[in-house]
N, C-alpha and C positions, 0 to 999 in steps of 0.2 A: 504494500500500500504506500503510495507516494506522500500522502498528506495526513497529518495528525489532527484530531479534534480536541486534544488536550495539550496544554503547554504548561511548563513550570516557569515561574518568574520569581526573581529575588528582589524584594523591596529594599532599596538601599537605606543605610543608616548614616553614611558620611560620604556621600558622593562628592567628588572633585576631580579636577584634571590630574591624572596619575603621572607623576614625574618619571616613573620607571618605564613608561611605554612611549614617551614622547619621541625618542630617537627613531623608532621604527614605524610609528603611526603618523603619517603626514596628514591624516584626516582630523587629527586632534588639534584644537586651537585653544591654547591656554589664555583665556580672556581674563586678565587680572582685574579688570574694572567691574566685573559682575559681582553683585552682592547677593547674599542669601542663597548661595548656590545649592546647598543641600535641600533647603526648603523648596526651591523651584524645581529641583529634580524630582522630589517626592510628588509634587503637584502634577508634573508631566507623567510620571510613572502611573499614578492613580488614574489620570485621564486616559492613558493607553489601555490600562486594564478594563476600564468602563467601556471603551470602544470595542474591545475584543468580546467582552461578555454581551454587549448589545448586539453584536453580529452573530451570537450563538456559539462562540468558542468557549470551551471550558478552561478556566485558568486556575492553576494551583499556585498559591502565593506562599513563598518562604520569606521570613523576616531576617534581615541581616542585623548585626549589632555593631555599634561604633567601636567596641573594644577590639574587633578583629582587624581594624585598620585596612579594610579592603575597599578602596575607592571605586573599583570596577566590578563590584559584586553583582550589579544589575545586569551583567553580561554572562549568564551561566552557561550559555551554549559553548563557551570555549573550554570548559573543564569537564563537561559531562554530555554524553549522548545515550539515549535509551531507545534501542531498536526493537523491531517487531518480533525478532526471534527470542526475545527475553533477555538480551544482553545489555548490561550497563557498562559503558566504557568511560574511563577517566583518563585524561590526557595530560601530557607534559606541557608546562607553561613557561614562557620565557621570563617574564617579570617575576621577581621573587615575591613581591607582595601579592601577586595574583594567585600564587600557589596556595595561599591561605584560604582561597575561595572553595577549595575542595573540602567538603564537609561530610564526615561519616554519618552524622545525625540525619542529614538529608537522604543519604543512601539507605539508611536504616528505615526511615519513614516510607520511602518508595518501596522497599522490599516488603514492608508490612502490608501495603495497599495493592501492590501489583505482583504479578508472577515474574519473578526474576530467576532465570535459569543459570546465569553465570555472570561473573564480574571479571572484566579485563582491565587491568590497571597498567597503563603505559607510562606512568609518571616517573619510573626509574630512569627513563631517557634523560631526565633533567641533570642527572649526575655527569652526563657526557655532553652537556650543552646542546642537546638535540630536542627539538620541540615539534609538536603537532597539536594545534589549538582547536580541537573539536570541529564543530561545524562552522567555525570561522575559517579554518584551513580547508575543510572538506565540504564540497557541495555534493550532496548525496542524491543520486537518481536511484531510489530504492527499487523501482520496478525493473530497471535494466542492470542493477547491481554495478553501477559505475559511480565513481567519485571523481570530481573535478578539483584540481588544486593548482594554485600558482606558487611557485617557489619563493620563499622569503626566509628571513631569519627565524620566523615563527612556524615555518612549514617545511619539515625535513623529509626527504625521500626515504631516509633510513627508518624513521618512525613510521612513515607511510607504508613501507613494506611489512612492518609488523601488523599494522591495521589490516592490510590486505590478507595476511595469513589468517588472522582470527575471524575476519568478517566475510570473506569470500567476495568482497568488492574489488574491482580493478580501478586503480587510480590513473586518470589521464592528467599528466603533469604538463605545465606550460609556464612561460615567464610573462608576467604582466607588470607594466610600469605606468605611473601616472604621467601627467603632461610635463612634469619636471624631471622625468626619467628616474624617479625613485621607485624601487620595487614596492609593489602594493602588498601591504602587510598581511591582509586576509583576503582569501578568495571571495568571501561573501560580501565584500564592498564593490566587487566588479562583476558579480555573476549570481544569478538565482535560477533555480530549476524547479518547475512545478509540474503538474499533470500535463498541461497543454503548452505552456510558454517557457522559454529560456530567455531571461532578461540579461543581456551581456553588453559590457563596454568592449566591443571588439577592437577599437582603435588602441586600447591599452596593451594589446598583444602585438608586439613589434614584428615577431617572426611570421612571415607569410605562411610558411609550412605549418607552424603550430596553429595559426589562425584557421587555415583551411581544414586542417585535421579536426579541430574542435567543431567547426561548422558542419562538417560531414557527419561527425558522430551525433551531433544534436539532430540532424536531419534523419539519420538512420533510426534513432530512438523516438522519432515522432514528435519532436518539439518544434513549435513555431518560434522563430527568433524575433525578439524585440531588441533591436540594436540601439544602444544609447550612446551619447557622446560623453566626452570627459566632463563637460559641464553638468550633465545630468547625473553622472556617476558621483561627482562631488556633492551633489544634493541628495545622495543616498538612494538614487533610483534603483540600484541593484540590491540594496540591503533591505529586501522585502521577502516575505514568506507566504506561500500559499498554504492555507489550512482548510479544514472542513468544519462546518457548524454541526450542531447536534442532529440536524436533519440530513446530514451528509452532503450539503451543498458547498461549493467552493467559496472561500473567503480569502481575500488578499489583505495581509496586514502590512502596513507601512506608515511612515510619518506623513503629515500633511505637506511638509517640504518636498519629500520624494514624489508624492502624487502631483503636486503643482509643477514639477519639473518635466513630467511626461508631455509629449505633444498631444493635441486633441485626438489625433488618429490613434495614438498609443493608448490613451485613456479609454477610448471607445472599445478597442480590442479587449482590454481588461474588464471594463465595466459591463460589457455584453456577456461576459463569461462568469464573473464572480461578483459577490458583494464585497464591500470594502470595510475595513476596520482602520480608521485614520485618527491620528492624534498629533498635536503639536509637541514634539519632543526636542526642539532645537537646542535647549540647554544641554541635553544628554549627547546629542550628535556633535555639538561644538566642543565641549570639554572632554567627553569620553572618546570621541573619534569613532564611535560605533552607533548603530541606529536601531530601527525597529526589529529587524531580524535578529540582531545580536542579543536582544533582550529576551528572546524566546528559546527555551530548550524543549523541543517536542517530546512528548511522552507517547511512544508507540507501544508501550507495554500493555499487556492485558490486565484489566482490573480483577482483583480477587473478590472485591465486595463493593457495594454502593456506599459512598461516603459523601459528606457535604463539604 
């Protein structure tokens, strides 16, 4: 199944621009003049949760605590992935303060409520300075068992081979750079794959052979390409996620900034296919360098019981 109807989100306790991620994340803007950052981030978070629930998506919220000193805790998809075969993966993270986001209490709660068949922990790669940051690094086509990944300091082919071994997915690697020729830190800011559409900033892939190979693979797997520009990518147009509501209908989750960046033709394509869960999360996008997709960890696991 390509899309989930339940997502896990972490409500931040002390959100701010993370100084440990600035070097590799060109999407991050440390705006020093912004006041009440944590409060504004909470307001944006709660508004996004409301938009998702109004669209019929089930949201499981975990509270962070300020004592953990984890400014990026609201981006849980980088440390955990929960797949339909009952596997929970935990991933190696580049920033030291982000490693504290991995929480055994969260995994215990998930194991209580869902059927978890195995745990694969890849975090040992951190001791060798090798990283693979979850579904930030990996764009998963669950139906075709393909993962797409752009190489960066946060996305290592060595860790990728271990994920391939355990998951049975094949990773399609390529190099993607922004308009300033800096490596794009996470694949999910330049690419999204859903049931019908692949939203990709193709101009970020400089190699013609890699670009053509990616386009061919998307065509073979039945995806309609929505090709976006650097400017749209910078507005987080690719950092979106297709979900399902409780009636099984498609929902696209994204920020209002991302939605506004699409052309009218692109908006019509998406709107004719799916309903939308939109929220203004500019403060999170600007200071965190991640967007609407980064805030969602899909839960593909089977429920053991009904819970509220």
